[in-house]
C-alpha positions in Angstrom: 108.2 103.3 106.4 111.6 104.7 107.1 113.6 101.5 106.4 111.3 99.8 103.9 109.2 96.8 104.9 110.0 93.2 104.4 107.6 91.7 107.0 104.5 92.1 109.0 104.5 91.2 112.7 102.3 90.7 115.7 103.3 90.5 119.4 102.3 88.6 122.5 103.0 89.7 126.0 104.5 87.4 128.7 102.2 87.1 131.7 102.3 85.5 135.1 99.3 83.2 135.7 99.0 80.7 138.5 102.7 81.2 139.3 103.6 80.2 135.7 104.9 82.5 133.0 103.1 82.1 129.7 102.4 84.1 126.6 98.9 85.6 126.3 96.6 83.8 123.8 95.6 87.2 122.3 97.9 89.5 120.5 99.2 92.8 122.0 99.9 94.3 118.5 99.0 93.0 115.1 99.6 94.0 111.4 102.7 96.0 112.2 104.9 96.6 109.1 108.6 96.2 109.8 112.0 95.4 108.5 113.8 92.3 109.9 117.4 91.5 109.3 119.6 88.7 110.4 122.5 90.5 112.2 124.6 87.5 113.3 125.0 84.7 110.7 126.6 82.4 113.3 124.4 80.2 115.4 124.8 81.2 119.1 124.7 78.4 121.6 124.3 78.6 125.4 124.5 75.9 128.1 126.5 73.4 125.9 124.2 73.8 122.9 121.0 73.0 124.8 119.6 76.5 123.8 120.7 77.7 120.4 119.4 80.8 118.6 120.0 83.3 115.8 120.0 87.0 116.4 117.9 89.5 114.4 117.2 93.2 114.4 113.8 94.6 113.6 113.0 98.2 112.7 109.5 99.6 113.2 108.1 103.1 112.5 107.0 105.0 115.5 107.2 103.8 119.1 104.8 100.9 119.5 104.2 99.1 122.8 106.9 96.4 122.5 108.9 95.4 125.6 111.7 93.0 126.5 110.4 89.4 126.7 107.6 90.0 124.2 107.1 87.3 121.6 107.2 88.5 118.0 105.5 86.5 115.3 106.1 87.3 111.6 103.9 86.7 108.6 105.7 83.3 108.0 104.9 82.2 111.6 108.5 82.5 112.7 108.7 83.3 116.4 111.3 85.5 118.0 111.8 86.7 121.6 112.7 90.3 122.3 115.8 91.0 124.3 116.4 94.6 123.5 114.3 97.7 122.6 115.5 101.1 121.7 112.9 103.8 121.0 113.8 106.9 119.1 111.2 109.7 119.4 111.1 113.5 119.1 114.2 113.4 116.9 115.2 116.2 114.5 117.5 114.2 112.3 115.7 110.8 111.9 112.1 109.7 111.8 110.6 108.3 115.0 111.3 104.6 115.1 112.0 101.6 117.3 114.9 99.2 117.0 114.2 95.7 118.4 116.8 93.0 119.1 115.4 89.5 118.9 116.5 85.9 119.3 114.9 83.2 117.1 115.4 79.7 118.6 117.2 77.2 116.4 115.3 74.2 115.3 117.0 71.4 113.4 
């Protein structure tokens, strides 16, 4: 792995079923080695603190099928929501990889 590995993740895809958005019961990807880092030590709050979250960046080798709104679950069962994906492929100066921006909801 290009960045080293400190975690293993799986993903679930957001789907529309009976006019309701839910995450699929089955995983889209599983057993994907990655490197996750906390990129913003401050807790971000929206809507007067009703929705609070931390921000993380995840690095994955290659260009797997990960899209905005996917749920990422790590080996410690932490859940993150993807809000940004940048795939780097066919590069001459760096290995093919994907950088994922994720929010992890704050729980007291």
